C-alpha positions in Angstrom: -34.6 66.3 25.2 -32.0 65.1 27.7 -32.0 61.6 26.2 -31.7 62.9 22.7 -28.8 65.2 23.7 -27.0 62.3 25.4 -27.4 60.0 22.3 -26.1 62.8 20.1 -22.9 63.1 22.2 -22.3 59.3 22.3 -22.9 58.9 18.6 -23.7 55.1 18.7 -24.0 52.7 15.8 -27.1 51.1 17.1 -29.9 52.6 19.3 -32.5 50.4 21.1 -35.3 52.1 23.0 -36.7 50.0 25.9 -38.2 50.4 29.4 -40.2 53.5 28.6 -43.8 54.7 27.9 -44.6 53.5 24.4 -45.9 56.8 23.1 -42.9 58.8 24.5 -40.5 56.3 23.0 -42.2 56.6 19.7 -41.9 60.4 19.6 -38.2 60.0 20.6 -37.6 57.5 17.8 -39.3 59.8 15.3 -37.2 62.7 16.4 -34.0 60.7 16.1 -34.9 59.4 12.6 -35.5 63.1 11.5 -32.1 64.1 13.2 -30.0 61.4 11.4 -31.8 61.6 8.1 -29.4 64.2 6.8 -26.4 61.8 7.3 -25.3 59.2 4.7 -26.9 55.8 4.9 -23.7 54.1 5.8 -23.3 56.5 8.8 -26.9 56.4 10.0 -27.4 54.4 13.2 -30.1 51.7 13.5 -33.0 52.7 15.7 -35.3 50.0 17.0 -38.0 50.0 19.6 -38.7 46.3 20.1 -41.6 45.0 22.3 -40.8 42.7 25.3 -39.4 39.2 24.6 -38.5 40.2 21.0 -35.1 39.1 19.8 -32.8 41.8 18.4 -29.8 40.9 16.2 -27.0 43.5 15.7 -24.0 43.3 13.3 -20.8 44.8 14.5 -18.1 45.0 11.8 -14.7 43.9 12.9 -11.5 45.3 11.6 -8.5 43.1 11.9 -5.0 44.2 11.2 -1.7 42.5 11.3 2.0 43.6 11.1 4.1 42.4 8.3 7.5 41.7 9.8 10.9 40.3 8.7 11.8 39.6 5.1 8.1 40.0 4.1 8.3 43.7 4.9 11.1 44.1 2.4 9.8 44.7 -1.2 12.4 43.2 -3.6 10.7 44.7 -6.7 13.2 46.9 -8.5 10.5 49.0 -10.0 9.4 50.3 -6.6 11.2 53.1 -4.8 13.0 51.8 -1.8 12.3 48.5 0.0 9.0 49.3 1.5 5.9 47.5 0.3 3.1 49.5 -1.2 -0.6 49.3 -0.5 -2.2 46.5 -2.5 1.0 44.3 -2.7 0.4 40.6 -1.9 2.4 38.8 0.7 2.6 35.1 1.4 3.5 34.2 4.9 2.2 32.7 8.3 -0.3 34.6 10.4 0.4 34.4 14.1 -1.9 35.9 16.7 -0.7 36.2 20.3 -2.2 38.4 23.1 -4.7 40.0 20.7 -1.8 41.1 18.4 -1.4 39.6 14.9 1.7 39.5 12.7 2.6 38.0 9.4 6.1 36.5 9.0 7.8 34.1 6.6 8.6 30.6 7.6 12.3 31.4 7.9 11.5 34.3 10.4 9.0 32.4 12.5 11.6 31.5 15.2 12.9 35.2 15.2 9.7 37.0 15.8 7.6 34.3 17.6 8.3 31.7 20.2 7.3 29.0 17.6 9.7 26.7 15.8 9.4 25.1 12.3 9.8 21.3 12.3 9.0 18.3 10.1 8.4 14.6 10.5 10.4 12.2 8.4 8.8 8.7 8.1 10.7 5.5 7.1 8.9 2.2 6.7 10.2 -1.2 5.9 7.7 -3.2 3.8 8.2 -7.0 3.2 9.2 -7.4 -0.5 10.5 -10.9 -1.4 10.9 -10.2 -5.2 14.5 -9.5 -6.0 14.0 -7.7 -9.3 12.6 -4.2 -9.1 11.0 -4.5 -12.5 7.7 -5.8 -11.1 7.2 -2.9 -8.9 8.2 -0.5 -11.7 5.4 -1.9 -13.9 2.7 -1.4 -11.1 3.9 2.1 -10.0 3.9 3.5 -13.6 0.3 2.3 -14.0 -0.7 4.3 -11.0 1.5 7.5 -11.1 3.3 9.7 -13.6 6.6 11.4 -13.3 8.4 8.5 -11.7 12.1 8.8 -11.4 14.4 5.8 -11.3 18.1 5.5 -10.6 20.3 2.5 -10.0 23.2 2.6 -7.5 25.8 0.1 -6.2 26.8 -0.3 -2.6 29.6 -2.2 -1.1 28.8 -5.1 1.2 30.6 -4.0 4.3 29.3 -6.7 6.7 31.9 -7.5 9.3 30.5 -10.9 10.3 33.1 -13.5 11.0 31.5 -16.1 8.8 31.9 -13.9 5.7 35.1 -14.1 3.7 36.8 -11.3 1.9 35.2 -12.1 -1.4 31.7 -11.7 0.1 32.7 -8.4 1.6 34.0 -7.0 -1.6 30.8 -7.8 -3.5 28.7 -4.8 -4.6 24.9 -4.8 -4.1 22.7 -3.4 -6.8 20.1 -0.9 -5.4 17.2 0.6 -7.3 15.6 3.9 -6.0 12.2 5.2 -7.2 11.2 8.8 -6.7 7.5 9.9 -6.5 5.9 13.3 -6.2 9.0 15.3 -7.1 11.2 12.8 -5.2 9.5 13.7 -2.0 8.8 9.9 -1.6 11.5 7.4 -2.2 11.3 3.7 -2.6 14.5 1.7 -2.2 14.6 -1.9 -3.4 17.7 -4.1 -2.9 19.4 -2.3 0.0 17.8 -4.6 2.6 17.3 -8.3 1.9 13.6 -9.3 1.8 12.2 -5.8 2.3 11.7 -2.5 0.5 12.3 0.9 2.2 9.7 3.7 1.8 10.9 7.1 3.0 8.9 10.5 2.9 8.4 13.8 4.6 5.1 13.7 6.4 2.4 15.9 4.8 -1.3 15.2 3.9 -0.5 14.6 0.2 2.7 12.6 0.9 1.0 10.3 3.5 -1.7 9.4 1.0 0.8 8.7 -1.8 2.9 6.6 0.6 -0.1 4.5 1.7 -0.8 3.8 -2.0 2.9 3.0 -2.7 2.8 0.4 0.2 -0.3 -1.2 -1.3 1.5 -1.4 -4.7 4.5 -3.1 -3.1 2.3 -5.8 -1.5 0.3 -6.3 -4.8 3.4 -6.4 -6.9 4.9 -9.4 -5.2 1.6 -11.4 -5.0 0.0 -10.8 -8.4 -0.1 -13.2 -11.3 1.9 -10.8 -13.5 4.7 -10.8 -10.9 4.8 -14.6 -10.7 5.0 -14.9 -14.5 7.8 -12.3 -14.7 9.9 -13.8 -11.9 9.1 -17.6 -12.0 11.4 -20.1 -13.6 10.5 -23.7 -14.7 11.3 -26.3 -12.0 12.9 -29.6 -13.0 13.2 -32.3 -10.4 15.9 -34.8 -11.0 14.7 -38.3 -12.1 16.4 -41.6 -12.1 17.0 -43.4 -15.3 14.6 -46.3 -16.0 14.8 -49.0 -18.6 11.1 -48.9 -19.4 10.1 -48.5 -23.0 8.0 -45.4 -22.2 11.0 -43.5 -21.0 12.5 -43.4 -24.5 13.0 -39.7 -25.6 11.6 -40.3 -29.0 8.2 -38.7 -28.9 6.9 -40.7 -31.8 7.6 -44.0 -30.2 6.2 -42.9 -26.9 2.9 -41.8 -28.5 2.7 -45.1 -30.5 3.3 -47.1 -27.3 0.7 -45.3 -25.3 -1.9 -45.8 -28.1 -1.3 -49.6 -27.9 -1.6 -49.8 -24.1 -5.0 -50.4 -22.4 -6.8 -47.7 -20.4 -5.7 -49.3 -17.1 -2.0 -49.2 -18.1 -2.3 -45.5 -19.1 -3.8 -44.7 -15.7 -0.9 -46.6 -13.9 1.7 -44.7 -16.0 -0.1 -41.4 -15.1 0.2 -42.2 -11.5 3.9 -43.0 -11.9 4.6 -39.7 -13.7 2.7 -37.8 -10.9 4.8 -39.4 -8.2 8.0 -38.7 -10.1 7.1 -35.0 -10.3 6.9 -34.9 -6.5 9.7 -37.1 -5.4 13.4 -37.6 -6.4 13.3 -41.4 -6.9 10.3 -43.6 -7.7 10.7 -47.2 -8.8 7.8 -48.8 -10.6 6.8 -52.4 -11.2 3.8 -52.9 -13.6 1.8 -56.3 -13.5 -1.3 -56.3 -15.5 -3.9 -54.2 -13.9 -1.8 -53.5 -10.8 1.4 -51.6 -10.1 3.8 -51.1 -7.1 5.6 -47.8 -6.6 8.5 -47.5 -4.2 9.1 -43.9 -3.1 12.5 -42.9 -1.8 12.8 -39.4 -0.2 15.0 -37.5 2.3 12.4 -35.6 4.1 9.1 -36.4 5.9 6.2 -34.6 7.5 6.5 -36.2 11.0 9.5 -35.8 13.2 11.7 -38.8 13.5 10.2 -40.5 10.4 13.5 -40.3 8.5 16.0 -43.0 9.4 19.6 -42.5 10.5 20.7 -42.9 7.0 18.5 -39.9 6.0 16.3 -42.0 3.7 12.5 -42.5 4.0 10.8 -45.2 1.9 7.1 -45.5 1.1 5.4 -48.3 -0.8 2.3 -47.6 -2.9 0.1 -50.4 -4.3 -2.6 -49.6 -7.0 -4.9 -52.1 -8.5 -7.7 -51.7 -10.9 -10.6 -54.2 -11.1 -10.7 -54.2 -14.9 -9.0 -53.0 -18.1 -11.1 -49.9 -18.3 -9.5 -48.1 -15.4 -12.5 -48.1 -13.0 -12.5 -48.6 -9.1 -8.8 -48.4 -8.1 -7.8 -50.0 -4.9 -4.9 -47.9 -3.4 -2.8 -48.7 -0.3 0.2 -46.8 1.0 2.7 -48.3 3.5 5.0 -45.7 5.2 6.4 -44.9 8.7 5.3 -41.3 8.2 1.6 -41.6 8.6 0.9 -38.0 7.5 2.9 -38.4 4.3 1.1 -41.8 3.7 -2.3 -40.1 4.0 -1.4 -37.2 1.7 -0.1 -39.6 -1.0 -3.2 -41.8 -0.7 -5.6 -38.8 -1.0 -3.7 -37.4 -3.9 -3.7 -40.7 -5.9 -7.3 -41.4 -5.1 -8.4 -38.0 -6.5 -6.1 -38.6 -9.5 -7.7 -42.0 -10.2 -11.1 -40.5 -10.1 -10.3 -37.6 -12.3 -8.6 -39.8 -14.9 -11.3 -42.5 -15.0 -13.1 -42.7 -18.4 -16.5 -41.2 -18.8 -19.1 -43.9 -19.1 -21.0 -44.1 -22.4 -24.8 -43.5 -22.0 -26.8 -44.8 -25.0 
């Protein structure tokens, strides 16, 4: 009776009967069940009488409340009476818990009602970008993202270096700025020579997009499409030669090459290849052999170019027969590295241009 009276006064949510005689605890449990049967189910306490070493799990509902403070506490809806929010209204703010006290405030009021401060991280990255035109990057970025904004600006060249004259300082530089993700990420091309500038406010989404943008910049300047869009044909200057095959008339050249032997065509191919690489190449053809004198102003080894700034190499090529097989190639040059490169190039060219033997 004393235990039941004590339990009734305490009015607990959970009752666990332990450390008693089993029959007596059973009668107490039955009496408590009869006593609380008249209450609603959500108000009836749980009554258990577990044996020794049995695990008991209890659920305690937790009620959490927070104060809405600052501008969030002002209801700006004209349909409501006054400025106080009503029950059921939704608020969007920051939940701050300090010393077991919670409050909801807006980002603007965070520094007023809490010791916290709102800050942001601005990132700026210089990416090597050797392509002058921004068209290549525009093609790649439009393939990856949508909603890209583009604007072109002009900026004065205000460099104060002594070696720049007034005309250079007055020149205007064309700058192209691309905006991604509602202009939260900006890519500037043309402001800094040899590099593109990527700027963004740090966030999980912006960081991922910025990484993808950097990858696009690197791909845009090294892809085949970029090379095709920005490349221009290169024409090395050649010296005039009195040979018949240098006549600009294509019909006469084709007729002359048809009348030459296979060996002569290989020797002329070697001559044309050398002229594509060097400014001046003099050729002397003698039957199945030819001598090429290469004149250049640069070498691969230090000190190989003379005081007059000229380096001369002599190449001798001789075929064993008129069919263009088994070429004997020698290269004489002060620059041994250049001589080895020329010898290897012509050796591979002679093998590739050799006629395919006929097998019956």
